[in-house]
C-alpha positions as CSV (number, residue, x, y, z in Angstrom):
1,M,1.5,-25.8,-3.0
2,S,4.9,-25.0,-1.2
3,A,5.9,-21.5,-1.2
4,W,9.5,-22.2,-1.6
5,P,10.9,-23.0,-5.4
6,P,12.7,-26.2,-6.1
7,G,16.1,-26.5,-4.7
8,S,15.6,-23.6,-2.3
9,T,17.6,-23.5,1.0
10,E,14.4,-22.4,2.8
11,R,13.4,-25.7,4.4
12,S,16.8,-26.2,5.4
13,R,17.1,-23.0,7.0
14,Y,13.7,-22.9,9.0
15,G,12.8,-26.6,8.8
16,D,9.2,-28.1,7.9
17,T,7.0,-25.1,9.0
18,T,4.1,-27.4,9.7
19,G,6.5,-28.7,12.7
20,H,7.2,-25.4,14.3
21,R,5.8,-25.1,17.5
22,D,3.4,-22.0,16.3
23,G,3.1,-23.4,12.7
24,H,5.3,-20.9,11.3
25,P,8.8,-20.1,10.7
26,P,10.8,-17.9,12.9
27,D,11.6,-14.0,12.0
28,T,13.1,-13.8,8.5
29,P,16.7,-12.6,8.2
30,C,16.7,-9.3,6.2
31,R,19.4,-7.9,4.3
32,R,20.4,-4.5,2.5
33,A,18.9,-3.5,-1.0
34,R,18.5,-0.7,-3.2
35,P,14.9,0.5,-3.9
36,R,15.8,1.5,-7.5
37,L,16.0,-2.2,-8.8
38,G,12.8,-3.0,-7.6
39,A,11.3,0.1,-9.4
40,F,13.0,-1.1,-12.6
41,A,11.7,-4.5,-12.2
42,G,8.2,-3.3,-11.7
43,L,8.4,-1.6,-14.9
44,E,9.6,-4.8,-16.8
45,G,6.7,-6.9,-15.1
46,F,3.9,-4.5,-16.1
47,P,3.2,-5.7,-19.6
48,A,3.5,-9.1,-18.7
49,K,1.3,-9.3,-16.1
50,R,-2.0,-7.2,-16.7
51,G,-3.7,-7.4,-13.2
52,D,-3.9,-3.5,-13.8
53,L,-7.2,-4.6,-15.5
54,I,-8.5,-5.8,-12.3
55,F,-7.7,-2.3,-10.8
56,A,-9.2,-0.2,-13.6
57,G,-12.3,-2.0,-13.8
58,L,-13.5,-1.9,-10.4
59,L,-11.2,0.4,-8.4
60,Y,-10.8,3.4,-10.2
61,P,-14.7,3.9,-10.8
62,L,-14.7,3.5,-7.0
63,I,-12.4,6.2,-6.3
64,G,-14.1,8.6,-9.1
65,L,-17.4,7.9,-7.3
66,I,-16.4,8.8,-3.8
67,A,-14.4,12.0,-5.1
68,A,-17.4,13.2,-6.9
69,S,-19.7,12.6,-4.1
70,L,-17.5,14.7,-2.0
71,A,-17.0,17.4,-4.5
72,F,-20.7,18.2,-4.8
73,N,-21.5,17.7,-1.0
74,D,-21.1,21.1,0.8
75,K,-20.9,19.5,4.1
76,L,-18.2,17.0,3.4
77,I,-16.1,18.6,0.6
78,F,-13.1,19.1,3.2
79,L,-12.8,15.4,3.2
80,F,-12.3,15.2,-0.3
81,F,-8.5,15.2,-0.3
82,P,-8.4,13.2,3.0
83,V,-10.1,10.3,1.4
84,V,-8.2,10.5,-1.7
85,A,-5.0,10.7,-0.2
86,G,-6.1,8.3,2.4
87,L,-6.8,5.5,-0.3
88,S,-3.4,5.0,-0.7
89,I,-3.3,3.4,2.9
90,L,-5.0,0.6,1.6
91,G,-3.0,0.3,-1.6
92,P,-0.9,-2.4,-0.1
93,A,-4.1,-4.6,0.2
94,V,-4.8,-4.3,-3.2
95,A,-1.6,-4.7,-4.2
96,S,-1.6,-8.1,-3.0
97,G,-2.8,-9.7,-6.3
98,F,-0.1,-8.3,-7.9
99,Y,2.3,-9.9,-5.6
100,E,0.7,-13.4,-6.3
101,L,1.2,-12.6,-10.0
102,A,4.7,-11.9,-9.7
103,R,5.2,-14.9,-7.6
104,R,3.7,-17.1,-9.7
105,R,5.6,-15.7,-12.6
106,E,8.8,-16.1,-10.8
107,E,8.3,-19.5,-10.0
108,K,7.4,-20.3,-13.6
109,L,3.8,-20.7,-12.8
110,D,0.7,-19.4,-15.0
111,S,0.5,-16.1,-14.0
112,S,-2.8,-14.7,-16.3
113,W,-4.7,-12.2,-14.6
114,W,-7.3,-14.4,-13.3
115,H,-4.9,-15.6,-10.6
116,F,-4.9,-12.1,-9.3
117,L,-7.5,-13.0,-6.5
118,D,-5.9,-16.2,-5.4
119,P,-4.4,-15.0,-2.0
120,L,-8.2,-14.4,-1.1
121,R,-9.0,-18.3,-1.5
122,G,-5.4,-19.9,-0.3
123,R,-3.5,-19.9,2.7
124,S,-2.8,-16.1,2.8
125,R,-6.3,-15.1,3.4
126,T,-5.9,-15.1,7.2
127,G,-2.8,-12.9,7.1
128,L,-4.1,-10.9,4.6
129,A,-7.2,-10.4,6.3
130,M,-5.5,-9.2,9.5
131,L,-3.1,-7.0,8.0
132,T,-5.9,-5.3,5.7
133,G,-7.7,-4.9,9.0
134,L,-5.1,-2.9,10.2
135,L,-4.8,-0.7,7.4
136,V,-8.6,0.1,7.5
137,V,-8.0,1.1,11.2
138,L,-5.3,3.7,9.9
139,F,-7.3,4.8,7.2
140,I,-10.3,5.7,9.6
141,G,-8.2,7.1,12.2
142,W,-6.9,9.4,9.6
143,L,-10.1,10.5,8.5
144,I,-11.0,11.2,12.0
145,L,-8.0,13.4,12.6
146,A,-8.5,15.1,9.5
147,W,-12.1,15.7,10.5
148,A,-10.9,16.9,13.8
149,L,-8.3,19.3,12.5
150,Y,-11.0,21.1,10.1
151,S,-13.4,21.2,13.2
152,A,-10.5,23.3,15.1
153,T,-9.6,25.5,11.9
154,L,-12.2,26.0,9.2
155,G,-15.1,24.1,10.6
156,T,-16.7,27.1,12.1
157,G,-16.8,29.0,8.7
158,R,-18.9,27.0,6.8
159,P,-17.9,27.5,3.4
160,V,-20.7,27.4,0.7
161,G,-19.4,25.2,-2.2
162,L,-16.0,24.4,-3.8
163,S,-15.0,27.9,-4.7
164,G,-16.2,29.1,-1.1
165,F,-13.9,26.2,0.7
166,V,-10.7,26.6,-1.7
167,H,-10.8,30.7,-1.0
168,Q,-11.0,30.0,3.1
169,L,-8.2,27.3,2.8
170,F,-5.9,29.4,1.0
171,S,-6.6,33.0,2.0
172,T,-7.1,32.8,5.8
173,P,-4.7,31.5,8.6
174,E,-6.8,28.8,9.7
175,G,-6.9,27.6,6.3
176,W,-2.7,27.5,6.1
177,A,-2.8,26.0,9.6
178,M,-5.1,23.3,8.2
179,I,-2.9,22.7,5.1
180,V,0.3,22.6,7.1
181,V,-0.7,20.5,9.9
182,G,-2.7,18.1,7.9
183,N,0.1,17.3,5.5
184,A,2.3,16.7,8.6
185,I,-0.3,14.3,10.0
186,G,-0.6,12.8,6.7
187,L,3.2,12.2,6.2
188,G,3.3,10.2,9.9
189,F,0.6,8.1,8.6
190,A,2.3,7.7,5.2
191,V,5.6,6.3,7.0
192,L,3.7,4.1,9.5
193,T,2.0,2.6,6.7
194,L,5.3,2.1,4.6
195,L,7.1,0.7,7.6
196,L,4.4,-1.9,8.5
197,T,3.8,-2.9,4.6
198,V,6.6,-2.7,2.7
199,V,7.7,-6.3,3.2
200,S,4.4,-7.5,5.4
201,F,1.8,-7.7,2.6
202,P,4.1,-9.6,-0.1
203,M,5.4,-12.1,2.7
204,V,2.4,-13.3,3.8
205,V,1.4,-14.1,0.0
206,D,4.9,-15.4,-0.4
207,K,5.0,-17.6,2.7
208,P,2.9,-19.3,5.3
209,V,3.3,-16.7,7.9
210,D,0.9,-15.0,10.3
211,A,0.6,-11.2,10.2
212,S,2.5,-10.5,13.4
213,T,5.4,-12.2,11.9
214,A,5.3,-10.4,8.7
215,I,5.2,-6.8,10.5
216,R,8.1,-7.6,12.5
217,T,10.1,-8.5,9.6
218,S,8.8,-5.5,7.7
219,L,10.0,-3.1,10.6
220,A,13.2,-5.1,10.7
221,A,14.0,-4.7,7.2
222,A,13.2,-1.0,7.3
223,R,15.6,-0.8,10.4
224,E,18.2,-2.2,8.3
225,N,17.7,-0.1,5.3
226,P,16.7,3.4,6.5
227,G,18.1,5.0,3.1
228,A,16.4,2.5,0.9
229,M,13.0,3.2,2.9
230,V,13.4,6.9,2.6
231,G,14.2,6.3,-1.5
232,W,11.3,4.0,-1.7
233,G,8.9,6.2,-0.2
234,L,9.6,9.2,-2.2
235,R,9.4,7.2,-5.1
236,V,6.0,5.8,-4.1
237,A,4.9,9.2,-3.4
238,G,6.0,10.9,-6.5
239,L,4.8,8.0,-8.7
240,L,1.0,8.2,-6.9
241,F,1.2,12.1,-7.4
242,L,1.6,11.5,-10.7
243,G,-0.8,8.9,-11.1
244,C,-3.6,11.1,-9.7
245,L,-2.8,14.3,-11.6
246,P,-5.3,13.0,-14.6
247,A,-8.4,12.4,-12.7
248,F,-6.8,9.4,-11.3
249,I,-6.6,7.4,-14.7
250,G,-3.0,7.1,-14.4
251,L,-3.4,5.0,-11.0
252,A,-4.2,1.9,-13.5
253,V,-0.5,1.9,-14.6
254,V,1.0,3.4,-11.5
255,L,-0.4,1.1,-9.0
256,P,0.3,-2.2,-11.0
257,V,4.0,-0.9,-11.5
258,L,4.2,-0.1,-7.7
259,G,2.7,-3.5,-6.8
260,Y,5.5,-5.4,-9.0
261,A,7.9,-3.3,-8.0
262,T,7.4,-3.7,-4.2
263,W,7.5,-7.5,-4.8
264,H,10.9,-7.4,-6.2
265,L,12.0,-4.8,-3.5
266,Y,10.9,-7.5,-1.0
267,T,12.8,-10.3,-2.8
268,R,15.8,-8.0,-2.2
269,L,15.1,-7.2,1.4
270,V,14.2,-10.5,2.7
271,E,16.5,-13.9,2.6
272,R,13.6,-16.5,1.3
């Protein structure tokens, strides 16, 4: 089925994509947008498209298992925060199902929750696989740097259990160095993830484009809207923080809302 709704000017702008020399439309024009509109739209879409049930039923237990296993493993306790924080790097891949539900609702198609996994079976799967692979590389890179930072600071101390690690973390210069440098590195990964994915994931769900085209468009949209990207990044960070506070339970609401909001932000950033 075509990604463009009836009456759209997309075909006249790009022509028939099947006839394009690389099988994909050229880079999509970007425009200025306000992230606040997208956030409100995400709140509106949440009750109507309960894809959050997929997240709550599948991913929340996984997060809890990983976090618990690290919390009770003295040798890996230092990875607790990097793993939990780093899972947000993979968030755009999980949100692809929310983008699909939002797209179907926008085109007045059936948007029942079982369409959540449609992007894995349709034309989007190749682009999604490549983009997800990129996020996995970033996630692994983040964990490697976290491990290296720990080895350079507290790695020689060998704290015993959670209380010993927390004591060293907050009562020694090495611990504070780990906190400050680790957060700075994490901020860099968060910004990079935002720039690469704010448009690319919803775009491959929406249109028959390859991953490289979607990434270029995402970077162009960020370049055209620096203020909006900063505002959006702060909103995402704040909501994820709030979602993690009650033992990650809030993520079952926060992630779907962010997914739907990101879709609406994409529709305002990119000319479709």
